C-alpha positions in Angstrom: 6.1 10.1 -19.5 4.3 13.3 -21.0 1.0 13.7 -19.4 -0.1 10.5 -19.7 -1.5 8.9 -16.6 -0.9 5.3 -17.0 -2.2 3.0 -14.1 -1.3 -0.5 -13.0 -3.5 -3.2 -11.3 -2.1 -6.7 -11.0 -4.5 -9.8 -9.9 -4.7 -13.5 -9.9 -8.6 -12.8 -11.2 -9.3 -16.6 -10.7 -11.9 -15.9 -12.3 -12.4 -12.3 -13.1 -15.5 -10.9 -11.1 -17.6 -8.1 -10.8 -15.7 -7.1 -7.7 -12.5 -6.8 -10.4 -14.5 -5.4 -12.9 -15.9 -2.5 -11.1 -12.3 -1.7 -9.7 -11.5 -1.7 -13.4 -13.8 0.6 -14.9 -13.6 3.1 -11.8 -9.3 3.1 -12.4 -10.1 4.0 -15.9 -12.0 7.2 -14.9 -8.9 7.9 -12.7 -6.1 7.4 -15.7 -5.6 7.4 -19.3 -4.4 3.9 -19.8 -4.3 1.1 -17.6 -1.9 -2.1 -17.7 -3.7 -5.0 -16.2 -1.5 -7.3 -15.0 -2.7 -11.0 -14.8 -0.4 -12.1 -11.5 0.8 -15.8 -10.9 0.4 -16.5 -14.4 2.9 -19.8 -14.2 -0.1 -21.1 -12.1 -2.9 -23.0 -13.5 -5.1 -26.1 -12.9 -5.0 -25.8 -8.9 -8.1 -25.4 -7.1 -6.9 -22.0 -5.8 -5.4 -21.1 -9.7 -7.1 -23.2 -12.0 -7.3 -21.2 -15.3 -4.6 -20.6 -17.4 -3.2 -16.9 -18.0 -4.7 -17.2 -21.5 -8.2 -18.1 -20.3 -8.0 -15.4 -17.6 -6.6 -12.7 -20.5 -9.8 -13.8 -22.4 -12.0 -13.3 -19.6 -10.9 -10.1 -19.1 -10.5 -8.9 -22.7 -14.4 -9.6 -23.7 -15.6 -8.2 -20.5 -13.6 -5.0 -21.7 -15.4 -5.4 -24.9 -18.9 -5.7 -23.6 -18.4 -2.2 -21.4 -17.0 -1.0 -25.0 -14.0 -0.1 -23.2 -11.6 1.1 -26.3 -8.4 -1.1 -26.9 -5.9 1.5 -26.7 -6.9 2.4 -23.5 -5.7 -0.6 -22.0 -3.0 -3.4 -21.9 -3.4 -7.3 -20.2 -0.3 -8.5 -19.6 0.7 -11.9 -17.7 2.7 -11.4 -14.8 4.5 -14.9 -13.6 5.5 -15.0 -9.8 8.8 -13.7 -8.4 9.7 -15.4 -5.1 12.0 -12.6 -4.1 10.0 -9.1 -3.5 13.3 -7.3 -3.3 13.3 -7.8 -7.2 9.4 -8.2 -8.0 8.8 -4.4 -8.8 12.0 -4.3 -11.3 10.3 -7.9 -12.6 7.0 -5.5 -13.2 8.9 -2.9 -15.1 10.3 -5.0 -17.2 7.4 -6.4 -18.4 5.0 -3.3 -18.5 4.9 -0.3 -20.2 5.9 3.0 -17.9 3.1 3.4 -15.6 3.0 6.2 -12.9 0.2 5.1 -10.4 -0.2 1.4 -9.3 -3.3 0.5 -7.4 -3.8 -2.4 -5.4 -5.2 -3.1 -1.9 -2.6 -5.8 -1.3 -0.4 -4.3 1.8 2.9 -6.6 0.8 2.3 -4.8 -2.8 1.6 -1.3 -2.1 4.8 -1.3 0.2 6.8 -2.8 -2.3 5.8 0.3 -4.9 5.8 2.6 -2.2 9.5 1.6 -1.2 10.1 2.6 -5.2 8.6 5.9 -5.5 5.6 5.1 -7.1 2.1 6.4 -6.4 -0.2 3.9 -4.6 -3.5 3.8 -4.2 -6.1 1.6 -2.7 -9.2 0.8 -4.8 -12.6 0.3 -3.4 -13.4 -3.2 -2.3 -17.1 -3.9 -3.3 -18.9 -6.6 -1.6 -15.9 -8.8 -0.9 -17.8 -11.1 1.3 -19.7 -12.2 -1.9 -17.2 -10.8 -4.7 -13.8 -12.7 -4.4 -12.2 -15.5 -6.4 -12.5 -18.2 -3.7 -16.3 -17.5 -2.7 -16.7 -18.1 -6.2 -14.9 -21.3 -6.5 -16.5 -22.5 -3.4 -20.0 -22.0 -5.0 -18.6 -23.9 -8.8 -17.3 -27.1 -6.8 -20.7 -26.7 -4.4 -23.5 -26.4 -7.3 -24.3 -22.8 -6.3 -25.2 -19.7 -8.2 -21.7 -18.4 -8.9 -22.6 -16.9 -12.7 -24.6 -13.8 -11.1 -20.9 -13.0 -9.4 -19.2 -12.8 -12.9 -19.8 -10.7 -16.0 -21.6 -12.6 -18.7 -18.7 -12.8 -20.8 -16.8 -15.1 -18.2 -19.6 -17.8 -17.9 -19.3 -18.0 -21.3 -15.9 -18.8 -20.9 -16.0 -21.0 -18.5 -18.3 -23.0 -19.9 -16.5 -23.0 -23.4 -13.3 -24.5 -21.6 -15.4 -27.0 -19.2 -14.0 -25.1 -16.2 -16.7 -26.6 -13.5 -15.6 -30.1 -14.4 -12.1 -29.2 -14.4 -12.6 -27.4 -11.1 -14.7 -30.6 -9.5 -11.8 -32.6 -10.5 -9.3 -30.9 -8.7 -11.3 -31.4 -5.6 -10.6 -35.1 -5.6 -6.6 -34.7 -4.5 -6.8 -31.1 -3.4 -9.8 -30.3 -1.3 -8.2 -28.5 1.4 -6.6 -25.9 -0.8 -9.5 -23.7 -2.0 
């Protein structure tokens, strides 16, 4: 793969928050190009995964534009889940440009890529107690400040799609699944 370092990050980003943003920007300091996999792309409209893959791609793209990241340095690709871990890395390879380093804090993801001979790095986690999708969704439901935890563009997109109403409506039947 010539001398290009192309990294891979996969996350659900439900929604993208400032922790994700810091990891993406930090990773872009280490690689020439970054593949951002939007995980669980087939799932939406649940409390755990309220936003569609398209909505999350829009959130990520607008954050990167907001931060003047050269669009030639990244790819945003929806990644559907596969329930067979033994074939998941092959599925990821099929869906993405070639890459040579994987950034993940998820032990299962790390193990699967290590066993497929990839270099795996664990990115630092930033303020994990508040910068988590679960906490942001909880705050949305309870009408607490969530806006300070996400990029400005994400707030605008969630308002545009009426995402708060969506999440609150979903609590009527799925309260225990946040």
